All heavy atoms as a GROMACS GRO file, in nm:
protein
  556
    1MET      N    1   2.952  -6.038 -11.165
    1MET     CA    2   2.937  -5.928 -11.261
    1MET      C    3   2.971  -5.975 -11.402
    1MET      O    4   2.902  -5.943 -11.495
    1MET     CB    5   3.024  -5.811 -11.219
    1MET     CG    6   3.014  -5.693 -11.311
    1MET     SD    7   3.112  -5.557 -11.246
    1MET     CE    8   3.149  -5.473 -11.397
    2PHE      N    9   3.079  -6.047 -11.415
    2PHE     CA   10   3.122  -6.091 -11.547
    2PHE      C   11   3.068  -6.229 -11.583
    2PHE      O   12   3.106  -6.286 -11.686
    2PHE     CB   13   3.275  -6.091 -11.556
    2PHE     CG   14   3.333  -5.953 -11.552
    2PHE    CD1   15   3.401  -5.909 -11.441
    2PHE    CD2   16   3.318  -5.865 -11.658
    2PHE    CE1   17   3.455  -5.782 -11.435
    2PHE    CE2   18   3.371  -5.738 -11.654
    2PHE     CZ   19   3.440  -5.696 -11.542
    3GLY      N   20   2.985  -6.285 -11.501
    3GLY     CA   21   2.928  -6.416 -11.532
    3GLY      C   22   3.030  -6.525 -11.529
    3GLY      O   23   3.101  -6.543 -11.431
    4ASN      N   24   3.041  -6.600 -11.637
    4ASN     CA   25   3.133  -6.713 -11.644
    4ASN      C   26   3.265  -6.679 -11.713
    4ASN      O   27   3.333  -6.768 -11.761
    4ASN     CB   28   3.065  -6.830 -11.717
    4ASN     CG   29   2.949  -6.884 -11.637
    4ASN    OD1   30   2.950  -6.883 -11.516
    4ASN    ND2   31   2.848  -6.933 -11.708
    5LEU      N   32   3.298  -6.550 -11.719
    5LEU     CA   33   3.424  -6.511 -11.782
    5LEU      C   34   3.541  -6.537 -11.689
    5LEU      O   35   3.538  -6.502 -11.572
    5LEU     CB   36   3.422  -6.363 -11.820
    5LEU     CG   37   3.324  -6.320 -11.930
    5LEU    CD1   38   3.333  -6.171 -11.949
    5LEU    CD2   39   3.353  -6.392 -12.058
    6GLY      N   40   3.642  -6.598 -11.744
    6GLY     CA   41   3.764  -6.622 -11.667
    6GLY      C   42   3.863  -6.509 -11.690
    6GLY      O   43   3.838  -6.414 -11.765
    7ALA      N   44   3.977  -6.522 -11.627
    7ALA     CA   45   4.081  -6.419 -11.638
    7ALA      C   46   4.131  -6.407 -11.781
    7ALA      O   47   4.154  -6.296 -11.831
    7ALA     CB   48   4.196  -6.451 -11.544
    8SER      N   49   4.148  -6.517 -11.850
    8SER     CA   50   4.199  -6.512 -11.988
    8SER      C   51   4.100  -6.442 -12.080
    8SER      O   52   4.141  -6.366 -12.170
    8SER     CB   53   4.231  -6.652 -12.038
    8SER     OG   54   4.115  -6.732 -12.036
    9GLU      N   55   3.970  -6.464 -12.061
    9GLU     CA   56   3.871  -6.397 -12.146
    9GLU      C   57   3.869  -6.247 -12.121
    9GLU      O   58   3.860  -6.167 -12.213
    9GLU     CB   59   3.731  -6.455 -12.122
    9GLU     CG   60   3.711  -6.594 -12.178
    9GLU     CD   61   3.747  -6.702 -12.079
    9GLU    OE1   62   3.788  -6.669 -11.964
    9GLU    OE2   63   3.735  -6.820 -12.116
   10ILE      N   64   3.883  -6.208 -11.994
   10ILE     CA   65   3.883  -6.066 -11.961
   10ILE      C   66   4.008  -5.999 -12.020
   10ILE      O   67   4.001  -5.889 -12.075
   10ILE     CB   68   3.876  -6.046 -11.808
   10ILE    CG1   69   3.740  -6.093 -11.757
   10ILE    CG2   70   3.900  -5.900 -11.770
   10ILE    CD1   71   3.726  -6.095 -11.608
   11ILE      N   72   4.122  -6.064 -12.012
   11ILE     CA   73   4.245  -6.010 -12.070
   11ILE      C   74   4.230  -5.996 -12.221
   11ILE      O   75   4.271  -5.895 -12.280
   11ILE     CB   76   4.366  -6.098 -12.034
   11ILE    CG1   77   4.396  -6.088 -11.884
   11ILE    CG2   78   4.489  -6.062 -12.116
   11ILE    CD1   79   4.500  -6.184 -11.833
   12LEU      N   80   4.168  -6.093 -12.284
   12LEU     CA   81   4.146  -6.088 -12.429
   12LEU      C   82   4.055  -5.970 -12.465
   12LEU      O   83   4.081  -5.897 -12.564
   12LEU     CB   84   4.084  -6.220 -12.476
   12LEU     CG   85   4.085  -6.244 -12.625
   12LEU    CD1   86   4.228  -6.260 -12.675
   12LEU    CD2   87   4.004  -6.367 -12.657
   13ILE      N   88   3.952  -5.946 -12.388
   13ILE     CA   89   3.862  -5.833 -12.413
   13ILE      C   90   3.937  -5.701 -12.396
   13ILE      O   91   3.922  -5.609 -12.478
   13ILE     CB   92   3.738  -5.842 -12.319
   13ILE    CG1   93   3.652  -5.960 -12.359
   13ILE    CG2   94   3.658  -5.712 -12.324
   13ILE    CD1   95   3.543  -5.994 -12.258
   14VAL      N   96   4.016  -5.689 -12.291
   14VAL     CA   97   4.093  -5.566 -12.267
   14VAL      C   98   4.191  -5.543 -12.381
   14VAL      O   99   4.205  -5.428 -12.429
   14VAL     CB  100   4.166  -5.574 -12.131
   14VAL    CG1  101   4.266  -5.460 -12.116
   14VAL    CG2  102   4.066  -5.573 -12.018
   15LEU      N  103   4.256  -5.646 -12.428
   15LEU     CA  104   4.350  -5.631 -12.541
   15LEU      C  105   4.275  -5.588 -12.667
   15LEU      O  106   4.324  -5.503 -12.744
   15LEU     CB  107   4.425  -5.761 -12.566
   15LEU     CG  108   4.532  -5.797 -12.463
   15LEU    CD1  109   4.591  -5.934 -12.492
   15LEU    CD2  110   4.641  -5.692 -12.462
   16ALA      N  111   4.158  -5.642 -12.692
   16ALA     CA  112   4.079  -5.603 -12.808
   16ALA      C  113   4.041  -5.456 -12.800
   16ALA      O  114   4.048  -5.383 -12.900
   16ALA     CB  115   3.955  -5.692 -12.820
   17ILE      N  116   4.003  -5.410 -12.681
   17ILE     CA  117   3.969  -5.270 -12.663
   17ILE      C  118   4.091  -5.181 -12.687
   17ILE      O  119   4.082  -5.076 -12.750
   17ILE     CB  120   3.910  -5.246 -12.522
   17ILE    CG1  121   3.772  -5.313 -12.513
   17ILE    CG2  122   3.900  -5.098 -12.490
   17ILE    CD1  123   3.714  -5.315 -12.374
   18LEU      N  124   4.208  -5.225 -12.636
   18LEU     CA  125   4.331  -5.148 -12.659
   18LEU      C  126   4.362  -5.138 -12.808
   18LEU      O  127   4.403  -5.032 -12.857
   18LEU     CB  128   4.448  -5.213 -12.585
   18LEU     CG  129   4.464  -5.179 -12.439
   18LEU    CD1  130   4.570  -5.267 -12.375
   18LEU    CD2  131   4.501  -5.034 -12.425
   19ILE      N  132   4.343  -5.247 -12.880
   19ILE     CA  133   4.371  -5.247 -13.024
   19ILE      C  134   4.273  -5.156 -13.097
   19ILE      O  135   4.311  -5.079 -13.186
   19ILE     CB  136   4.368  -5.390 -13.080
   19ILE    CG1  137   4.487  -5.468 -13.025
   19ILE    CG2  138   4.368  -5.389 -13.232
   19ILE    CD1  139   4.481  -5.617 -13.054
   20LEU      N  140   4.146  -5.162 -13.060
   20LEU     CA  141   4.044  -5.083 -13.129
   20LEU      C  142   4.058  -4.933 -13.102
   20LEU      O  143   4.047  -4.852 -13.193
   20LEU     CB  144   3.904  -5.130 -13.089
   20LEU     CG  145   3.861  -5.266 -13.141
   20LEU    CD1  146   3.727  -5.304 -13.082
   20LEU    CD2  147   3.851  -5.263 -13.293
   21PHE      N  148   4.078  -4.896 -12.977
   21PHE     CA  149   4.077  -4.755 -12.941
   21PHE      C  150   4.215  -4.695 -12.925
   21PHE      O  151   4.232  -4.574 -12.936
   21PHE     CB  152   3.998  -4.734 -12.811
   21PHE     CG  153   3.852  -4.764 -12.826
   21PHE    CD1  154   3.798  -4.879 -12.769
   21PHE    CD2  155   3.769  -4.679 -12.896
   21PHE    CE1  156   3.663  -4.906 -12.782
   21PHE    CE2  157   3.634  -4.707 -12.910
   21PHE     CZ  158   3.581  -4.822 -12.853
   22GLY      N  159   4.311  -4.775 -12.892
   22GLY     CA  160   4.446  -4.722 -12.867
   22GLY      C  161   4.457  -4.674 -12.723
   22GLY      O  162   4.360  -4.638 -12.659
   23ALA      N  163   4.579  -4.675 -12.674
   23ALA     CA  164   4.603  -4.643 -12.532
   23ALA      C  165   4.571  -4.497 -12.500
   23ALA      O  166   4.529  -4.464 -12.390
   23ALA     CB  167   4.746  -4.674 -12.496
   24LYS      N  168   4.588  -4.407 -12.596
   24LYS     CA  169   4.563  -4.265 -12.570
   24LYS      C  170   4.415  -4.232 -12.567
   24LYS      O  171   4.372  -4.140 -12.500
   24LYS     CB  172   4.632  -4.179 -12.676
   24LYS     CG  173   4.783  -4.182 -12.667
   24LYS     CD  174   4.845  -4.090 -12.768
   24LYS     CE  175   4.997  -4.094 -12.757
   24LYS     NZ  176   5.061  -4.005 -12.853
   25LYS      N  177   4.336  -4.306 -12.640
   25LYS     CA  178   4.194  -4.278 -12.652
   25LYS      C  179   4.111  -4.331 -12.534
   25LYS      O  180   4.006  -4.276 -12.501
   25LYS     CB  181   4.142  -4.337 -12.783
   25LYS     CG  182   4.013  -4.283 -12.829
   25LYS     CD  183   4.028  -4.143 -12.879
   25LYS     CE  184   3.901  -4.099 -12.950
   25LYS     NZ  185   3.902  -3.961 -12.983
   26ILE      N  186   4.157  -4.435 -12.469
   26ILE     CA  187   4.080  -4.499 -12.361
   26ILE      C  188   4.051  -4.403 -12.245
   26ILE      O  189   3.937  -4.398 -12.200
   26ILE     CB  190   4.150  -4.628 -12.314
   26ILE    CG1  191   4.140  -4.732 -12.426
   26ILE    CG2  192   4.086  -4.682 -12.187
   26ILE    CD1  193   4.214  -4.859 -12.396
   27PRO      N  194   4.147  -4.324 -12.198
   27PRO     CA  195   4.114  -4.231 -12.088
   27PRO      C  196   4.008  -4.128 -12.130
   27PRO      O  197   3.923  -4.091 -12.052
   27PRO     CB  198   4.246  -4.163 -12.055
   27PRO     CG  199   4.350  -4.258 -12.100
   27PRO     CD  200   4.292  -4.326 -12.219
   28GLU      N  201   4.014  -4.084 -12.255
   28GLU     CA  202   3.915  -3.988 -12.304
   28GLU      C  203   3.775  -4.051 -12.307
   28GLU      O  204   3.677  -3.989 -12.268
   28GLU     CB  205   3.953  -3.938 -12.443
   28GLU     CG  206   4.080  -3.857 -12.446
   28GLU     CD  207   4.124  -3.826 -12.588
   28GLU    OE1  208   4.045  -3.844 -12.682
   28GLU    OE2  209   4.240  -3.782 -12.605
   29VAL      N  210   3.768  -4.175 -12.353
   29VAL     CA  211   3.640  -4.246 -12.357
   29VAL      C  212   3.588  -4.267 -12.215
   29VAL      O  213   3.470  -4.244 -12.188
   29VAL     CB  214   3.656  -4.382 -12.431
   29VAL    CG1  215   3.531  -4.464 -12.418
   29VAL    CG2  216   3.690  -4.358 -12.577
   30ALA      N  217   3.675  -4.308 -12.124
   30ALA     CA  218   3.634  -4.329 -11.986
   30ALA      C  219   3.587  -4.200 -11.922
   30ALA      O  220   3.487  -4.198 -11.848
   30ALA     CB  221   3.748  -4.389 -11.906
   31GLN      N  222   3.654  -4.090 -11.952
   31GLN     CA  223   3.615  -3.960 -11.897
   31GLN      C  224   3.479  -3.919 -11.952
   31GLN      O  225   3.394  -3.869 -11.879
   31GLN     CB  226   3.720  -3.856 -11.933
   31GLN     CG  227   3.695  -3.720 -11.869
   31GLN     CD  228   3.803  -3.620 -11.904
   31GLN    OE1  229   3.873  -3.636 -12.003
   31GLN    NE2  230   3.817  -3.516 -11.823
   32GLY      N  231   3.455  -3.943 -12.080
   32GLY     CA  232   3.326  -3.912 -12.140
   32GLY      C  233   3.214  -3.994 -12.078
   32GLY      O  234   3.105  -3.942 -12.051
   33ILE      N  235   3.241  -4.121 -12.053
   33ILE     CA  236   3.141  -4.207 -11.990
   33ILE      C  237   3.113  -4.158 -11.848
   33ILE      O  238   2.997  -4.151 -11.805
   33ILE     CB  239   3.188  -4.353 -11.989
   33ILE    CG1  240   3.189  -4.408 -12.131
   33ILE    CG2  241   3.100  -4.439 -11.899
   33ILE    CD1  242   3.254  -4.543 -12.145
   34GLY      N  243   3.218  -4.119 -11.777
   34GLY     CA  244   3.201  -4.068 -11.640
   34GLY      C  245   3.118  -3.941 -11.636
   34GLY      O  246   3.029  -3.926 -11.552
   35LYS      N  247   3.145  -3.849 -11.728
   35LYS     CA  248   3.068  -3.725 -11.733
   35LYS      C  249   2.921  -3.754 -11.768
   35LYS      O  250   2.830  -3.694 -11.712
   35LYS     CB  251   3.127  -3.630 -11.837
   35LYS     CG  252   3.254  -3.563 -11.791
   35LYS     CD  253   3.307  -3.467 -11.895
   35LYS     CE  254   3.434  -3.401 -11.851
   35LYS     NZ  255   3.489  -3.309 -11.951
   36GLY      N  256   2.901  -3.848 -11.860
   36GLY     CA  257   2.765  -3.884 -11.897
   36GLY      C  258   2.689  -3.943 -11.780
   36GLY      O  259   2.572  -3.909 -11.756
   37MET      N  260   2.755  -4.030 -11.703
   37MET     CA  261   2.690  -4.088 -11.586
   37MET      C  262   2.659  -3.983 -11.481
   37MET      O  263   2.553  -3.985 -11.418
   37MET     CB  264   2.780  -4.198 -11.527
   37MET     CG  265   2.788  -4.322 -11.610
   37MET     SD  266   2.906  -4.445 -11.552
   37MET     CE  267   2.850  -4.474 -11.387
   38LYS      N  268   2.751  -3.887 -11.464
   38LYS     CA  269   2.730  -3.780 -11.366
   38LYS      C  270   2.609  -3.696 -11.406
   38LYS      O  271   2.524  -3.664 -11.322
   38LYS     CB  272   2.856  -3.693 -11.359
   38LYS     CG  273   2.850  -3.582 -11.258
   38LYS     CD  274   2.979  -3.504 -11.255
   38LYS     CE  275   2.973  -3.390 -11.158
   38LYS     NZ  276   3.098  -3.312 -11.157
   39GLU      N  277   2.598  -3.660 -11.533
   39GLU     CA  278   2.484  -3.583 -11.582
   39GLU      C  279   2.355  -3.659 -11.566
   39GLU      O  280   2.251  -3.604 -11.530
   39GLU     CB  281   2.505  -3.542 -11.727
   39GLU     CG  282   2.611  -3.435 -11.746
   39GLU     CD  283   2.571  -3.302 -11.684
   39GLU    OE1  284   2.453  -3.264 -11.692
   39GLU    OE2  285   2.659  -3.238 -11.624
   40PHE      N  286   2.358  -3.790 -11.593
   40PHE     CA  287   2.240  -3.874 -11.582
   40PHE      C  288   2.192  -3.879 -11.437
   40PHE      O  289   2.073  -3.862 -11.409
   40PHE     CB  290   2.271  -4.014 -11.634
   40PHE     CG  291   2.155  -4.108 -11.631
   40PHE    CD1  292   2.050  -4.093 -11.720
   40PHE    CD2  293   2.150  -4.211 -11.540
   40PHE    CE1  294   1.942  -4.178 -11.717
   40PHE    CE2  295   2.042  -4.298 -11.535
   40PHE     CZ  296   1.939  -4.281 -11.625
   41LYS      N  297   2.284  -3.898 -11.344
   41LYS     CA  298   2.248  -3.903 -11.202
   41LYS      C  299   2.193  -3.769 -11.156
   41LYS      O  300   2.099  -3.762 -11.078
   41LYS     CB  301   2.370  -3.941 -11.117
   41LYS     CG  302   2.407  -4.087 -11.130
   41LYS     CD  303   2.528  -4.121 -11.045
   41LYS     CE  304   2.570  -4.264 -11.064
   41LYS     NZ  305   2.687  -4.300 -10.981
   42LYS      N  306   2.252  -3.660 -11.206
   42LYS     CA  307   2.204  -3.526 -11.170
   42LYS      C  308   2.062  -3.506 -11.221
   42LYS      O  309   1.977  -3.453 -11.148
   42LYS     CB  310   2.297  -3.421 -11.231
   42LYS     CG  311   2.258  -3.279 -11.200
   42LYS     CD  312   2.353  -3.181 -11.268
   42LYS     CE  313   2.306  -3.039 -11.251
   42LYS     NZ  314   2.390  -2.944 -11.325
   43ALA      N  315   2.034  -3.548 -11.342
   43ALA     CA  316   1.900  -3.536 -11.398
   43ALA      C  317   1.800  -3.619 -11.318
   43ALA      O  318   1.687  -3.573 -11.292
   43ALA     CB  319   1.900  -3.578 -11.544
   44ILE      N  320   1.838  -3.738 -11.277
   44ILE     CA  321   1.750  -3.823 -11.197
   44ILE      C  322   1.720  -3.755 -11.064
   44ILE      O  323   1.604  -3.753 -11.019
   44ILE     CB  324   1.812  -3.962 -11.175
   44ILE    CG1  325   1.811  -4.041 -11.304
   44ILE    CG2  326   1.737  -4.038 -11.066
   44ILE    CD1  327   1.882  -4.173 -11.295
   45ARG      N  328   1.821  -3.698 -11.000
   45ARG     CA  329   1.800  -3.628 -10.872
   45ARG      C  330   1.702  -3.511 -10.889
   45ARG      O  331   1.614  -3.488 -10.806
   45ARG     CB  332   1.932  -3.577 -10.816
   45ARG     CG  333   2.000  -3.670 -10.721
   45ARG     CD  334   2.111  -3.599 -10.641
   45ARG     NE  335   2.203  -3.523 -10.723
   45ARG     CZ  336   2.314  -3.572 -10.779
   45ARG    NH1  337   2.344  -3.697 -10.763
   45ARG    NH2  338   2.392  -3.494 -10.849
   46GLU      N  339   1.720  -3.435 -10.998
   46GLU     CA  340   1.632  -3.319 -11.023
   46GLU      C  341   1.488  -3.363 -11.043
   46GLU      O  342   1.396  -3.300 -10.991
   46GLU     CB  343   1.683  -3.240 -11.143
   46GLU     CG  344   1.811  -3.165 -11.115
   46GLU     CD  345   1.868  -3.098 -11.240
   46GLU    OE1  346   1.811  -3.114 -11.349
   46GLU    OE2  347   1.971  -3.028 -11.225
   47VAL      N  348   1.468  -3.471 -11.118
   47VAL     CA  349   1.333  -3.521 -11.140
   47VAL      C  350   1.271  -3.570 -11.009
   47VAL      O  351   1.154  -3.542 -10.981
   47VAL     CB  352   1.334  -3.633 -11.247
   47VAL    CG1  353   1.200  -3.703 -11.251
   47VAL    CG2  354   1.369  -3.577 -11.383
   48GLU      N  355   1.350  -3.640 -10.928
   48GLU     CA  356   1.299  -3.687 -10.800
   48GLU      C  357   1.261  -3.569 -10.710
   48GLU      O  358   1.158  -3.572 -10.643
   48GLU     CB  359   1.403  -3.773 -10.729
   48GLU     CG  360   1.421  -3.910 -10.790
   48GLU     CD  361   1.532  -3.990 -10.727
   48GLU    OE1  362   1.616  -3.932 -10.654
   48GLU    OE2  363   1.537  -4.112 -10.752
   49GLU      N  364   1.343  -3.462 -10.708
   49GLU     CA  365   1.312  -3.344 -10.628
   49GLU      C  366   1.184  -3.277 -10.678
   49GLU      O  367   1.101  -3.232 -10.599
   49GLU     CB  368   1.429  -3.247 -10.630
   49GLU     CG  369   1.549  -3.294 -10.552
   49GLU     CD  370   1.671  -3.204 -10.571
   49GLU    OE1  371   1.660  -3.102 -10.642
   49GLU    OE2  372   1.777  -3.237 -10.515
   50ASP      N  373   1.168  -3.269 -10.811
   50ASP     CA  374   1.046  -3.210 -10.866
   50ASP      C  375   0.923  -3.290 -10.826
   50ASP      O  376   0.820  -3.234 -10.788
   50ASP     CB  377   1.054  -3.203 -11.019
   50ASP     CG  378   1.151  -3.098 -11.069
   50ASP    OD1  379   1.190  -3.010 -10.988
   50ASP    OD2  380   1.188  -3.104 -11.188
   51ILE      N  381   0.935  -3.421 -10.833
   51ILE     CA  382   0.822  -3.507 -10.795
   51ILE      C  383   0.788  -3.488 -10.648
   51ILE      O  384   0.671  -3.478 -10.612
   51ILE     CB  385   0.852  -3.654 -10.828
   51ILE    CG1  386   0.856  -3.674 -10.981
   51ILE    CG2  387   0.749  -3.747 -10.765
   51ILE    CD1  388   0.905  -3.809 -11.024
   52LYS      N  389   0.890  -3.483 -10.562
   52LYS     CA  390   0.866  -3.465 -10.419
   52LYS      C  391   0.803  -3.330 -10.392
   52LYS      O  392   0.712  -3.319 -10.308
   52LYS     CB  393   0.997  -3.479 -10.341
   52LYS     CG  394   1.046  -3.621 -10.332
   52LYS     CD  395   1.177  -3.629 -10.258
   52LYS     CE  396   1.231  -3.771 -10.258
   52LYS     NZ  397   1.363  -3.780 -10.192
   53SER      N  398   0.849  -3.225 -10.458
   53SER     CA  399   0.791  -3.092 -10.433
   53SER      C  400   0.647  -3.086 -10.482
   53SER      O  401   0.562  -3.025 -10.417
   53SER     CB  402   0.876  -2.982 -10.499
   53SER     OG  403   0.871  -2.992 -10.639
   54ILE      N  404   0.617  -3.148 -10.596
   54ILE     CA  405   0.479  -3.151 -10.644
   54ILE      C  406   0.391  -3.230 -10.548
   54ILE      O  407   0.278  -3.190 -10.520
   54ILE     CB  408   0.474  -3.210 -10.786
   54ILE    CG1  409   0.536  -3.112 -10.885
   54ILE    CG2  410   0.330  -3.244 -10.826
   54ILE    CD1  411   0.556  -3.168 -11.024
   55ASP      N  412   0.445  -3.339 -10.497
   55ASP     CA  413   0.370  -3.421 -10.401
   55ASP      C  414   0.341  -3.342 -10.274
   55ASP      O  415   0.230  -3.350 -10.220
   55ASP     CB  416   0.446  -3.549 -10.369
   55ASP     CG  417   0.365  -3.647 -10.288
   55ASP    OD1  418   0.245  -3.662 -10.317
   55ASP    OD2  419   0.422  -3.710 -10.197
   56LYS      N  420   0.440  -3.264 -10.226
   56LYS     CA  421   0.417  -3.182 -10.107
   56LYS      C  422   0.309  -3.078 -10.133
   56LYS      O  423   0.224  -3.054 -10.048
   56LYS     CB  424   0.547  -3.112 -10.066
   56LYS     CG  425   0.646  -3.202  -9.999
   56LYS     CD  426   0.770  -3.125  -9.959
   56LYS     CE  427   0.874  -3.215  -9.895
   56LYS     NZ  428   0.995  -3.139  -9.859
   57ILE      N  429   0.310  -3.015 -10.250
   57ILE     CA  430   0.211  -2.915 -10.283
   57ILE      C  431   0.072  -2.978 -10.289
   57ILE      O  432  -0.024  -2.925 -10.234
   57ILE     CB  433   0.246  -2.847 -10.417
   57ILE    CG1  434   0.371  -2.762 -10.402
   57ILE    CG2  435   0.130  -2.762 -10.467
   57ILE    CD1  436   0.428  -2.710 -10.533
   58ASP      N  437   0.062  -3.095 -10.351
   58ASP     CA  438  -0.067  -3.164 -10.360
   58ASP      C  439  -0.117  -3.205 -10.222
   58ASP      O  440  -0.235  -3.191 -10.192
   58ASP     CB  441  -0.057  -3.287 -10.450
   58ASP     CG  442  -0.041  -3.253 -10.597
   58ASP    OD1  443  -0.068  -3.137 -10.634
   58ASP    OD2  444  -0.002  -3.342 -10.676
   59THR      N  445  -0.027  -3.253 -10.138
   59THR     CA  446  -0.066  -3.292 -10.003
   59THR      C  447  -0.113  -3.171  -9.924
   59THR      O  448  -0.213  -3.179  -9.852
   59THR     CB  449   0.053  -3.358  -9.930
   59THR    OG1  450   0.099  -3.468 -10.007
   59THR    CG2  451   0.013  -3.406  -9.792
   60LYS      N  452  -0.044  -3.059  -9.939
   60LYS     CA  453  -0.083  -2.938  -9.868
   60LYS      C  454  -0.221  -2.891  -9.915
   60LYS      O  455  -0.305  -2.853  -9.835
   60LYS     CB  456   0.021  -2.827  -9.892
   60LYS     CG  457  -0.003  -2.702  -9.815
   60LYS     CD  458   0.107  -2.602  -9.839
   60LYS     CE  459   0.081  -2.474  -9.763
   60LYS     NZ  460   0.187  -2.374  -9.786
   61LYS      N  461  -0.247  -2.895 -10.045
   61LYS     CA  462  -0.377  -2.854 -10.099
   61LYS      C  463  -0.488  -2.946 -10.048
   61LYS      O  464  -0.596  -2.899 -10.012
   61LYS     CB  465  -0.375  -2.855 -10.252
   61LYS     CG  466  -0.299  -2.742 -10.313
   61LYS     CD  467  -0.303  -2.748 -10.464
   61LYS     CE  468  -0.225  -2.634 -10.525
   61LYS     NZ  469  -0.224  -2.641 -10.673
   62GLU      N  470  -0.461  -3.076 -10.043
   62GLU     CA  471  -0.562  -3.170  -9.994
   62GLU      C  472  -0.590  -3.146  -9.847
   62GLU      O  473  -0.706  -3.152  -9.803
   62GLU     CB  474  -0.514  -3.314 -10.016
   62GLU     CG  475  -0.518  -3.360 -10.160
   62GLU     CD  476  -0.465  -3.500 -10.180
   62GLU    OE1  477  -0.443  -3.570 -10.078
   62GLU    OE2  478  -0.444  -3.538 -10.295
   63THR      N  479  -0.486  -3.116  -9.769
   63THR     CA  480  -0.504  -3.090  -9.625
   63THR      C  481  -0.588  -2.963  -9.606
   63THR      O  482  -0.680  -2.962  -9.525
   63THR     CB  483  -0.368  -3.074  -9.556
   63THR    OG1  484  -0.289  -3.191  -9.582
   63THR    CG2  485  -0.385  -3.054  -9.408
   64GLU      N  486  -0.559  -2.861  -9.682
   64GLU     CA  487  -0.634  -2.735  -9.673
   64GLU      C  488  -0.779  -2.757  -9.716
   64GLU      O  489  -0.872  -2.703  -9.655
   64GLU     CB  490  -0.570  -2.626  -9.756
   64GLU     CG  491  -0.438  -2.578  -9.700
   64GLU     CD  492  -0.366  -2.482  -9.795
   64GLU    OE1  493  -0.415  -2.459  -9.907
   64GLU    OE2  494  -0.260  -2.432  -9.757
   65LYS      N  495  -0.800  -2.838  -9.818
   65LYS     CA  496  -0.935  -2.867  -9.865
   65LYS      C  497  -1.013  -2.944  -9.761
   65LYS      O  498  -1.129  -2.914  -9.735
   65LYS     CB  499  -0.926  -2.949  -9.996
   65LYS     CG  500  -1.060  -2.978 -10.059
   65LYS     CD  501  -1.041  -3.058 -10.188
   65LYS     CE  502  -1.176  -3.094 -10.246
   65LYS     NZ  503  -1.161  -3.178 -10.364
   66ASP      N  504  -0.949  -3.043  -9.698
   66ASP     CA  505  -1.013  -3.120  -9.593
   66ASP      C  506  -1.051  -3.033  -9.475
   66ASP      O  507  -1.160  -3.048  -9.417
   66ASP     CB  508  -0.924  -3.236  -9.547
   66ASP     CG  509  -0.909  -3.345  -9.651
   66ASP    OD1  510  -0.991  -3.349  -9.745
   66ASP    OD2  511  -0.815  -3.426  -9.641
   67LYS      N  512  -0.964  -2.940  -9.437
   67LYS     CA  513  -0.989  -2.848  -9.326
   67LYS      C  514  -1.109  -2.760  -9.358
   67LYS      O  515  -1.194  -2.735  -9.272
   67LYS     CB  516  -0.867  -2.765  -9.294
   67LYS     CG  517  -0.758  -2.839  -9.223
   67LYS     CD  518  -0.642  -2.747  -9.193
   67LYS     CE  519  -0.529  -2.821  -9.124
   67LYS     NZ  520  -0.416  -2.732  -9.096
   68SER      N  521  -1.114  -2.708  -9.480
   68SER     CA  522  -1.224  -2.620  -9.515
   68SER      C  523  -1.356  -2.696  -9.524
   68SER      O  524  -1.461  -2.643  -9.491
   68SER     CB  525  -1.196  -2.548  -9.647
   68SER     OG  526  -1.192  -2.639  -9.755
   69GLU      N  527  -1.354  -2.822  -9.564
   69GLU     CA  528  -1.476  -2.901  -9.574
   69GLU      C  529  -1.527  -2.938  -9.433
   69GLU      O  530  -1.648  -2.939  -9.411
   69GLU     CB  531  -1.451  -3.029  -9.653
   69GLU     CG  532  -1.438  -3.006  -9.801
   69GLU     CD  533  -1.407  -3.133  -9.880
   69GLU    OE1  534  -1.388  -3.239  -9.817
   69GLU    OE2  535  -1.400  -3.124 -10.003
   70THR      N  536  -1.438  -2.962  -9.340
   70THR     CA  537  -1.481  -3.002  -9.205
   70THR      C  538  -1.531  -2.879  -9.126
   70THR      O  539  -1.612  -2.893  -9.037
   70THR     CB  540  -1.367  -3.068  -9.128
   70THR    OG1  541  -1.254  -2.982  -9.125
   70THR    CG2  542  -1.331  -3.202  -9.191
   71SER      N  543  -1.482  -2.762  -9.160
   71SER     CA  544  -1.526  -2.643  -9.088
   71SER      C  545  -1.663  -2.597  -9.137
   71SER      O  546  -1.729  -2.520  -9.071
   71SER     CB  547  -1.424  -2.531  -9.102
   71SER     OG  548  -1.413  -2.490  -9.237
   72ASN      N  549  -1.706  -2.641  -9.253
   72ASN     CA  550  -1.838  -2.601  -9.308
   72ASN      C  551  -1.943  -2.686  -9.253
   72ASN      O  552  -2.001  -2.746  -9.205
   72ASN     CB  553  -1.841  -2.610  -9.461
   72ASN     CG  554  -1.757  -2.504  -9.525
   72ASN    OD1  555  -1.734  -2.399  -9.468
   72ASN    ND2  556  -1.712  -2.531  -9.644
   0.00000   0.00000   0.00000
């Protein structure tokens, strides 16, 4: 995940983040990121459900059309 980063580089990055944001701000930032990810996943699920329901409707219409064409 971190590629060629060693422990010392990761510690340096964490310290830089602590200096930039401060210890009190980091939980708020993490919480905001978590909420954003949750909303994003929810939106993806809703779009997938919409696509599946549209696909079911289209499949049903095609089946009904095929039935009516074969009965004629």
